[in-house]
C-alpha positions as CSV (number, residue, x, y, z in Angstrom):
1,M,0.0,0.0,0.0
2,A,1.3,3.4,-1.0
3,E,2.5,5.6,1.9
4,P,1.2,9.2,1.9
5,Q,3.7,11.8,0.9
6,I,4.0,15.5,1.7
7,Q,2.2,16.4,-1.5
8,D,-0.7,14.2,-0.5
9,L,-0.9,15.9,2.9
10,L,-0.7,19.3,1.3
11,E,-3.5,18.7,-1.1
12,A,-5.7,17.3,1.7
13,G,-5.2,20.5,3.8
14,V,-3.4,18.8,6.7
15,H,-1.2,21.8,7.2
16,F,-4.0,24.2,8.2
17,G,-4.1,24.7,12.0
18,H,-6.4,26.8,14.2
19,Q,-6.4,30.5,14.8
20,K,-3.3,31.9,16.5
21,S,-5.4,33.0,19.5
22,R,-6.5,29.4,20.1
23,W,-3.2,27.7,20.0
24,N,-1.5,25.6,22.7
25,P,2.1,26.7,23.2
26,K,3.2,23.1,23.6
27,M,2.4,22.6,19.9
28,R,5.1,25.2,19.0
29,K,7.5,22.5,17.8
30,F,5.1,21.3,15.1
31,I,4.2,24.8,13.8
32,F,6.0,26.0,10.6
33,A,4.7,29.6,10.4
34,E,1.7,31.9,10.8
35,R,-0.3,33.2,7.9
36,G,-3.3,35.6,8.3
37,G,-3.8,34.7,11.9
38,I,-3.8,30.9,11.1
39,H,-1.0,28.6,12.2
40,I,0.6,26.5,9.4
41,I,1.7,23.0,10.5
42,D,5.1,21.7,9.5
43,L,4.2,18.7,7.2
44,K,7.7,17.2,7.5
45,K,7.2,16.7,11.2
46,T,3.7,15.5,10.6
47,L,4.9,12.8,8.1
48,R,7.6,11.7,10.7
49,Q,5.0,11.4,13.4
50,L,2.7,9.5,11.1
51,E,5.4,7.0,10.5
52,L,5.9,6.6,14.2
53,A,2.2,6.1,14.7
54,Q,2.1,3.4,12.0
55,E,5.0,1.7,13.6
56,L,3.2,1.7,17.0
57,A,0.0,0.4,15.3
58,R,1.9,-2.5,13.7
59,H,3.6,-3.3,17.1
60,V,0.2,-3.5,18.8
61,V,-1.4,-5.7,16.1
62,S,1.7,-8.0,16.1
63,R,1.0,-8.7,19.8
64,G,-2.5,-10.0,18.9
65,E,-4.3,-6.9,20.2
66,R,-6.7,-4.5,18.4
67,I,-7.0,-0.7,18.2
68,L,-10.0,1.4,19.2
69,F,-10.8,4.3,16.8
70,V,-12.5,7.2,18.6
71,C,-14.2,10.2,16.9
72,T,-17.6,11.7,17.7
73,K,-17.6,14.6,15.2
74,N,-20.7,14.5,13.1
75,Q,-19.0,15.1,9.7
76,L,-16.2,12.5,10.4
77,R,-18.2,9.6,11.8
78,G,-18.6,7.8,8.5
79,I,-14.9,8.0,7.7
80,I,-13.8,6.6,11.1
81,R,-16.4,3.9,11.0
82,S,-15.5,2.7,7.5
83,E,-11.7,2.7,8.2
84,A,-12.2,0.9,11.5
85,E,-14.3,-1.8,9.8
86,R,-11.9,-2.1,6.9
87,S,-9.0,-2.7,9.3
88,S,-11.0,-5.0,11.7
89,S,-10.7,-2.5,14.5
90,F,-13.2,-1.2,17.2
91,H,-14.7,2.2,16.9
92,V,-16.7,4.7,18.9
93,T,-18.4,7.3,16.8
94,E,-21.6,8.4,18.6
95,R,-20.7,9.3,22.2
96,W,-17.9,8.3,24.5
97,L,-19.5,6.6,27.5
98,G,-17.7,7.6,30.7
99,G,-15.8,4.7,32.1
100,M,-15.7,2.7,28.9
101,L,-12.1,1.8,29.7
102,T,-11.7,2.4,33.4
103,N,-15.1,0.7,34.2
104,F,-15.0,-1.9,31.5
105,V,-16.7,-4.5,33.6
106,T,-19.9,-2.5,33.5
107,I,-19.6,-1.9,29.8
108,K,-19.3,-5.6,29.3
109,K,-22.5,-6.1,31.1
110,Q,-24.2,-3.6,28.7
111,I,-22.7,-5.5,25.7
112,R,-24.0,-8.7,27.2
113,R,-27.5,-7.2,27.5
114,L,-27.3,-6.0,23.9
115,R,-26.5,-9.5,22.7
116,E,-29.3,-10.9,24.8
117,L,-31.8,-8.6,23.2
118,E,-30.5,-9.2,19.7
119,R,-30.6,-13.0,20.1
120,G,-34.0,-12.9,21.7
121,E,-35.3,-10.9,18.7
122,E,-33.8,-13.3,16.2
123,E,-35.2,-16.3,18.0
124,G,-38.6,-14.8,18.5
125,A,-38.4,-15.0,22.3
126,Y,-40.5,-11.9,22.8
127,E,-43.6,-12.9,20.8
128,F,-45.5,-13.8,23.9
129,Y,-44.9,-10.4,25.6
130,T,-47.3,-7.6,25.3
131,K,-46.8,-5.0,22.6
132,K,-45.7,-2.4,25.1
133,E,-43.0,-4.8,26.5
134,Q,-41.9,-5.6,23.0
135,L,-41.6,-1.9,22.2
136,M,-39.5,-1.4,25.4
137,F,-37.2,-4.2,24.4
138,S,-36.8,-2.7,20.9
139,R,-36.0,0.7,22.2
140,E,-33.5,-0.6,24.6
141,R,-31.8,-2.6,21.9
142,E,-31.7,0.4,19.6
143,R,-30.2,2.6,22.3
144,L,-27.5,0.1,23.2
145,D,-26.7,-0.6,19.6
146,K,-26.3,3.1,18.9
147,Y,-23.5,3.5,21.4
148,L,-22.0,0.0,21.6
149,A,-22.2,-1.3,18.0
150,G,-18.5,-0.6,17.3
151,V,-17.3,-2.3,20.5
152,K,-19.7,-5.2,20.6
153,D,-16.9,-7.7,20.0
154,M,-14.5,-6.1,22.4
155,S,-14.1,-8.7,25.1
156,R,-10.9,-7.1,26.6
157,L,-9.3,-3.7,26.7
158,P,-7.8,-2.5,23.4
159,G,-4.1,-2.4,22.8
160,A,-4.1,1.3,21.7
161,L,-6.4,4.2,20.9
162,F,-6.5,6.2,17.7
163,V,-8.2,9.5,18.4
164,V,-9.4,12.3,16.1
165,D,-9.4,15.6,18.0
166,A,-7.8,14.7,21.3
167,K,-9.1,17.9,22.9
168,K,-12.7,17.0,22.2
169,E,-12.2,13.4,23.2
170,R,-10.3,14.3,26.4
171,I,-12.2,11.9,28.6
172,A,-11.2,8.9,26.4
173,V,-7.6,10.2,26.4
174,R,-7.6,10.6,30.2
175,E,-9.0,7.1,30.7
176,A,-6.3,5.6,28.4
177,N,-3.6,7.5,30.2
178,K,-4.8,6.2,33.6
179,L,-4.6,2.6,32.4
180,G,-1.4,3.0,30.5
181,I,-2.9,2.4,27.1
182,P,-0.9,4.1,24.3
183,V,-2.8,6.9,22.4
184,I,-2.3,7.9,18.8
185,A,-4.1,11.1,17.9
186,I,-4.5,13.7,15.2
187,A,-3.5,16.8,17.1
188,D,-4.4,20.3,15.9
189,T,-2.6,23.4,17.2
190,N,-5.0,23.7,20.2
191,T,-4.1,20.3,21.6
192,D,-1.8,19.3,24.5
193,P,0.7,16.8,22.9
194,D,2.0,15.8,26.3
195,L,-1.1,13.7,26.9
196,L,-0.5,11.6,23.7
197,T,1.9,8.8,23.1
198,V,2.2,9.7,19.4
199,P,0.7,13.1,18.4
200,I,0.2,13.5,14.6
201,A,0.1,17.3,14.0
202,G,-2.6,18.0,11.5
203,N,-6.0,19.4,10.7
204,D,-8.6,17.4,12.7
205,D,-11.7,19.2,11.2
206,A,-11.3,18.8,7.4
207,I,-12.8,15.6,6.0
208,R,-9.9,15.0,3.5
209,S,-7.3,15.6,6.1
210,V,-8.7,13.1,8.5
211,S,-9.4,10.7,5.7
212,V,-5.8,10.6,4.6
213,L,-4.3,10.3,8.1
214,T,-6.9,7.7,9.2
215,G,-6.4,5.7,6.0
216,A,-2.7,5.5,6.6
217,I,-3.2,4.1,10.1
218,A,-5.8,1.6,8.8
219,D,-3.3,0.5,6.1
220,A,-0.6,-0.1,8.7
221,I,-3.0,-2.2,10.8
222,I,-4.0,-4.3,7.7
223,E,-0.4,-4.9,6.8
224,A,0.5,-6.0,10.3
225,R,-2.5,-8.3,10.5
226,A,-1.6,-9.9,7.1
227,A,2.0,-10.4,8.2
228,L,1.0,-12.4,11.3
229,P,1.5,-16.2,11.0
230,E,-1.7,-18.1,10.5
231,E,-1.5,-19.8,13.9
232,E,-1.1,-16.4,15.8
233,R,-3.8,-14.8,13.7
234,R,-6.2,-17.7,14.6
235,R,-5.3,-17.5,18.2
236,A,-5.9,-13.8,18.3
237,E,-9.4,-14.2,16.7
238,E,-10.2,-17.0,19.2
239,A,-9.2,-14.8,22.1
240,E,-11.7,-12.1,20.9
241,A,-14.5,-14.6,20.2
242,T,-17.2,-15.1,22.8
243,T,-20.2,-17.4,22.8
244,Y,-23.6,-16.2,23.9
245,S,-26.7,-18.2,24.6
246,T,-30.1,-17.0,25.8
247,E,-30.2,-19.8,28.3
248,T,-26.6,-19.8,29.7
249,G,-25.5,-16.2,28.8
250,E,-22.0,-15.3,27.7
251,S,-19.5,-18.1,28.2
252,A,-16.2,-17.1,29.7
253,S,-12.9,-18.2,28.0
254,A,-10.7,-20.9,29.5
255,D,-8.2,-18.3,30.6
256,D,-10.9,-16.3,32.5
257,E,-12.0,-19.5,34.3
258,R,-8.3,-20.4,35.1
259,N,-7.6,-16.9,36.5
260,K,-10.7,-16.6,38.5
261,P,-9.8,-16.6,42.2
262,S,-10.9,-19.7,44.1
263,R,-13.4,-19.1,46.8
264,R,-13.0,-20.7,50.2
265,P,-16.1,-22.7,51.3
266,R,-18.1,-20.8,53.9
267,R,-18.0,-22.4,57.4
268,K,-21.2,-22.9,59.1
269,R,-21.6,-20.7,62.2
270,R,-22.1,-22.8,65.3
271,P,-23.6,-21.4,68.6
272,K,-21.3,-21.0,71.5
273,P,-21.7,-23.6,74.3
274,E,-22.9,-21.0,76.8
275,V,-25.6,-19.9,74.3
276,I,-26.8,-23.5,73.9
277,A,-26.9,-24.0,77.7
278,S,-28.9,-20.8,78.2
279,I,-31.4,-22.0,75.6
280,R,-31.8,-25.3,77.2
281,S,-32.2,-23.8,80.7
282,S,-34.9,-21.4,79.5
283,G,-36.8,-24.4,78.0
284,D,-36.6,-26.3,81.3
285,D,-38.0,-23.3,83.2
286,E,-41.0,-23.0,80.9
287,E,-41.8,-26.6,81.4
C-alpha cells in the first residue's frame, strides 16, 4: 500500500491549524509559520509522526491486540467507521460513555445485554410479551446498539487508541492514560501533545485531512495483520471470540476461568456452648 507523501498531505489540507489565539504553546515545535492569523503546521514533522504512529500500530497488532478508533464529530463519523471496519478495529463514533475503559466491567454487562436482546429478537423469544413490552425491548436494543455497536466484539481492553481531536475526546484520552494504554491522535494546534503517546500534528476538522491520516493508520493495521503467522492470527481471533446463549448467557474463556480466584467454602456458624446452655435452661424453666 502506498504511503502518503508531503504532497498528499498538502492537497488534503493537513497543514491548516487553528487560529493563533486558540493555540496551545506546547504545539510550537510542530508549527511552521503563521499566515493571516492561522498557524501553518510543518508537514515534514507530521509525516515523521505519522510513520511513528504506523510503527506503533503495527507493534500493537503484532501482539495480537486490536486498536480502538474514537471520533464523535458528526462530519467525520462515516470515515472513522469505514476505516475501522476495513482494518477490523473497534470504533466509537456516537458518544464516549464515561468509564468505557476504566469501568470496562460495567460496559461488558451492557454489551451482554445488547447481545441478549438481539438473540431474543432473532429467536422470536419476545412474541408472547405484550406490545408495550416488545416496544420497550426494541427501544433498549436500539439505544444500546447506537453506542456499543462498534465495541460489541471487544471482550478485553484495546491495545491502543486512535483519536481524532484529542481535545474533544479528552475523557477517552484521560482514561487511556490512567490505564497505560498508548494513544495515537490527530493533534491540531490547540491540543496538548504531552497527553498523547504519538501526536500527529494536522487538521482534525477537514474531511480530506482526517481521511488521509486515518487511512494511513488503517493500512498499517491491515499490513501488520496480514504479516501475522496463520497460527497467531487464529489464536488472536479466538481470544476475541465469545459465545452467547439466551439460556446460559455469555460463556467465559478458559483463561478467565483459570484466572478466576478460588473461593473458600463458607464455614457454618455454630452457637457457643454457653448460648446452647442458656437456651436449654430457658426451655426447662418454661416446662
